C-alpha positions in Angstrom: 130.6 179.8 78.2 131.9 177.3 75.7 135.1 177.9 74.0 136.7 176.3 71.0 138.5 173.9 73.3 135.3 172.8 74.9 133.7 172.2 71.6 136.8 170.2 70.5 136.6 168.1 73.7 132.9 167.5 73.2 133.7 166.4 69.6 136.4 164.1 70.8 134.2 162.6 73.4 131.5 161.9 70.8 134.0 160.4 68.5 135.3 158.2 71.4 131.7 157.2 72.3 131.0 156.3 68.6 134.2 154.2 68.5 133.4 152.5 71.8 129.7 152.0 71.2 130.1 149.6 68.3 132.3 147.2 70.3 130.0 147.6 73.3 127.0 146.7 71.2 128.9 143.7 69.9 129.8 142.7 73.5 126.2 143.1 74.6 125.1 141.0 71.6 127.6 138.3 72.4 126.6 138.4 76.1 123.0 137.9 75.2 123.9 134.9 73.0 126.1 133.5 75.8 123.1 133.9 78.2 120.8 132.1 75.7 123.3 129.3 75.3 123.6 129.0 79.1 119.8 128.9 79.4 119.6 126.2 76.7 122.4 124.3 78.4 120.6 124.5 81.7 117.4 123.2 80.2 119.3 120.4 78.4 121.1 119.4 81.6 117.8 119.4 83.5 116.3 117.1 80.8 119.4 114.9 81.0 119.1 114.7 84.7 115.4 113.6 84.4 116.4 111.1 81.8 119.1 109.8 84.1 116.6 109.5 87.0 114.2 107.6 84.6 117.0 105.3 83.5 118.0 104.6 87.1 114.4 103.8 88.0 114.0 101.6 84.8 117.4 99.9 85.6 116.2 99.2 89.1 112.9 97.8 87.8 114.7 95.6 85.3 117.1 94.3 87.9 114.1 93.6 90.3 112.2 91.9 87.5 115.1 89.5 86.9 116.2 89.2 90.6 112.9 88.1 91.9 112.4 85.1 89.6 116.0 84.1 90.1 115.6 84.3 93.9 112.4 82.3 93.7 114.0 79.6 91.6 116.9 79.3 94.0 114.4 79.0 96.9 112.5 76.4 95.0 115.7 74.4 94.4 116.5 74.5 98.1 113.0 73.3 99.0 113.2 70.4 96.5 116.6 69.5 97.8 115.5 69.4 101.4 112.4 67.5 100.5 114.4 64.9 98.6 116.8 64.4 101.4 113.9 62.9 103.3 111.9 61.2 100.5 114.7 59.9 98.4 112.8 60.2 95.1 114.1 59.5 91.6 114.6 62.4 89.3 111.3 61.5 87.5 109.4 61.3 90.8 111.0 64.5 92.0 109.9 66.3 88.9 106.3 64.9 89.4 106.3 66.0 93.1 107.6 69.5 92.2 105.0 70.1 89.5 102.2 68.8 91.7 103.2 70.9 94.8 103.6 74.1 92.7 100.2 73.6 91.2 98.8 72.7 94.7 100.2 76.0 96.1 98.4 77.9 93.4 95.1 76.2 94.3 95.3 76.1 98.1 96.5 79.2 99.9 99.5 77.5 101.4 103.1 78.5 100.3 105.1 76.0 98.2 107.8 75.7 100.9 105.2 74.7 103.5 103.8 72.1 101.1 107.2 70.6 100.5 107.9 70.6 104.3 104.5 69.0 105.0 105.1 66.3 102.4 108.5 65.5 103.8 107.1 65.1 107.3 104.3 62.9 105.9 106.9 60.8 104.3 108.8 60.4 107.6 105.5 59.2 109.1 105.4 56.4 106.7 103.1 57.7 103.9 104.2 55.7 100.8 105.7 57.7 97.9 102.9 56.7 95.6 100.3 58.3 98.0 102.4 61.3 99.0 100.9 63.8 96.5 97.3 62.9 97.2 97.8 62.7 100.9 99.7 66.1 101.0 96.9 67.7 99.0 94.2 66.3 101.4 96.1 67.4 104.5 96.8 70.9 102.9 93.1 71.4 102.3 92.3 70.3 105.8 95.0 72.6 107.3 93.4 75.5 105.5 89.8 74.5 106.3 90.6 73.8 110.0 92.7 76.9 110.4 95.8 74.8 111.3 99.4 75.0 110.4 100.2 72.4 107.7 102.6 70.6 110.0 99.9 70.4 112.7 97.4 69.0 110.3 100.0 66.6 108.8 100.9 65.3 112.3 97.3 64.9 113.3 96.2 63.1 110.2 99.3 60.9 110.1 98.7 59.9 113.7 95.1 59.1 113.0 96.0 57.1 109.9 98.6 55.1 111.8 96.6 54.7 115.1 93.5 53.3 113.4 95.3 51.6 110.5 93.3 53.6 107.9 94.2 52.0 104.6 93.1 54.6 102.1 93.3 58.4 101.7 89.6 58.3 100.8 88.8 56.8 104.2 91.0 59.4 106.0 89.3 62.1 104.0 86.0 60.8 105.4 87.5 61.3 108.9 88.3 64.9 108.0 84.7 65.4 106.7 83.4 64.0 110.0 85.6 66.4 112.0 84.4 69.3 109.8 80.7 68.2 110.4 81.3 68.0 114.1 82.9 71.4 114.1 80.0 73.0 112.2 77.3 71.4 114.4 78.9 71.5 117.8 80.4 74.9 117.7 83.9 73.5 118.4 87.0 74.4 116.4 88.0 71.6 114.0 91.5 72.1 115.1 90.6 71.2 118.7 88.6 68.2 117.6 91.3 66.7 115.5 94.1 67.3 117.9 92.2 65.8 120.9 
């Protein structure tokens, strides 16, 4: 069965186990703490990644928020420059035209660049500078009402004004009102009536 040597060996084994178990418990405890630290680090890095994504989105939004107005301002400057090449307005007149056309584009569903282009073409047709804003507004409204491109309406009204020597914008507006009346009562498109 068991001899003294076996009992001694068993005693030595228990002694070795006792000596090893303390460091093993310490290693196990350290391992658990390392695992907790790694879990915490993983959660923190996930949060930082989400914050990074949010910052990237915010940065893009901020960039877009500043880029769009800058691009719009550049486009407006280009429109004003092209317009003034044709019209040859003073700085004061140009400021007046710009303010009026921007306001006009917010009241009539026609883009500012189309209004500037229309007004430049009206100027080329001989519309005097002092009547340009009022004439541009009247033609813009007619273009929208008659479902025409602004350039088409401008050309049609300019030709009518010059062909019949219509002296005032009010008289030309009455021509537009007559075209609108005919369109409503005859079932014809105003665009077809005014271009004919």
